[in-house]
N, C-alpha and C positions, 0 to 999 in steps of 0.2 A: 401710266405705269402704276398708279395707285389701284387700279382695277384688279391686278393680279394678287395683291396682298390678301384680300378676303378669300379668294379661291384657295390659296395655300393654307389658310387657317382652317377652312372646311375640310380639306384633304387630311391635314394632320389630326384634326378632331376625329374624323372617321377612322383613321388608322389606330388612334388611341382607343377608341371604343371597341374596335375589332379585337385588339390585343387584350383589353381588359375582360371582354366577354369570354374569350377562349381561355384566358388565364384563370378565371374563376371556375370554369368548367373543369379544367385539368386539376385544380386544387381540390375540388369536390371528389373527383374520381380517386385521387391519391389518398384523401382522408377515408374514403370508403374501403379501399384496399388495406390501409393501415388498421382500421377497426376490425376487419375480418381476420387479419393476421393476429391481432392482439387477443381476440376472443377464441382463437384456436380453430376457426373454420377452415383455414388454409393449412392446417397442420398435416405434414406428410404421413405421420404415423396412422392417421385415420384411413388413409388410402392404401397403405402397404399391407400385405397379407402377413400371416403368422410365419415366423422364421425361427428355426432352432438349428444352429450350426456349431459343430465341434471340429477340431483339427482332423486331418486324414488319419484313418485307422480306428477312429471312434465316430459313431454316427448317432445322431439324436433321432430315434425312430418316431417317438411321440412325446408329448408333454402336456401338462395341465398345471396351471397356476391358480391357486386358491388364495384367499385372503391371508391365511396363516401357514400355508405349506405349498411346496412345489413337488410334482411327481414327474420324473424323467424316465423314459425307456431308452436305454443306450445299447447299441450294438458294438461289438468289438471285433475288428478285422485286422489286427496288427500282425497276425501270423505267429503269435506267441501267447502264452498264458500270462494274464496280469491280475493283480489284486488291487481293487479300488479301495483306497484308504479314506478319502474325503472328497466331498463335493460341496462347492459354494456357488450359489446362484443369487446375485444381488445381495440382499441382507440375510438370506437363508443359508445355513450351513449344516452339514451333517457328517458324522464319522461312520465309516463302514469297514468291513473286512470281507468284501465280496470277491470271490475268485471268478474270473471270466476267461473261459477258453476261447480261442479265436473262432469266429463264426457263430457265436452265441450272443444273446441279448439278455439284459437284466433290468428290473424295475427298481428305481431308487426314490424313496420318499424323503424329501429334504425339509427340515424345519419343524414346525409345530408351534413356534412362538415368534415367527417373523411377521413383519408387516409389509404385504405386497400391494396394498392399495384397496380400492373399493371395487366391487363387482362391476363388470363392463368397462372399467377404466383400462387404459393401455398399460402394459408392463414391459419394461426393458431392463435387462440385467446381464452382466457378464458371468460366464460359466468358467469355473476353475475346478479341474479334476486332478486330484493327487493320486497317483497309482505307483505300484511297484512291479517291475518285471520279475516274474517268478524264477526264471532260469538264471538271471544275472544278479538278482537282488538289488538292482538299481532303482532308486526312487525318481520318478519323473512327474511333470505337470503338463496337463493338456488344457488348452484355453478355447473358449467359444463365446457365443452370445445367443440370447433368447429374446425375441420380440413377439408378444402375444397380448391377449386380453385376460384380465382376472375373471375367473368363473365363480 
């Protein structure tokens, strides 16, 4: 009966070596994934395209983000005339008094002294547009967001 004791020890040692080998391999893979995520290689912003979205009735036709200013081309399709009073995108803001008839578009240059980051870096900012409906004289706010790169 003593003969089976060494056989059991060899089996348990083999099992332990098997678990340790695969355990170290899994640990190395997890460390590599963590390092890639930490340094931004797995950042989803690098793989997503440019996006400029505003609520229905207003459309972001085109956009350009520079280090100190943002240019937006907005189209208005609300079925009424509006007056754009203010636009804020991220840390940039500007005051306007631009009248937009339904079915038209206008270009807005926002900022001049804001910090949007370094060229080729990703930019993400919320858009807030304050406007007044000309017929009713009601002041309203439209919201959206902008994801792009600084040019």
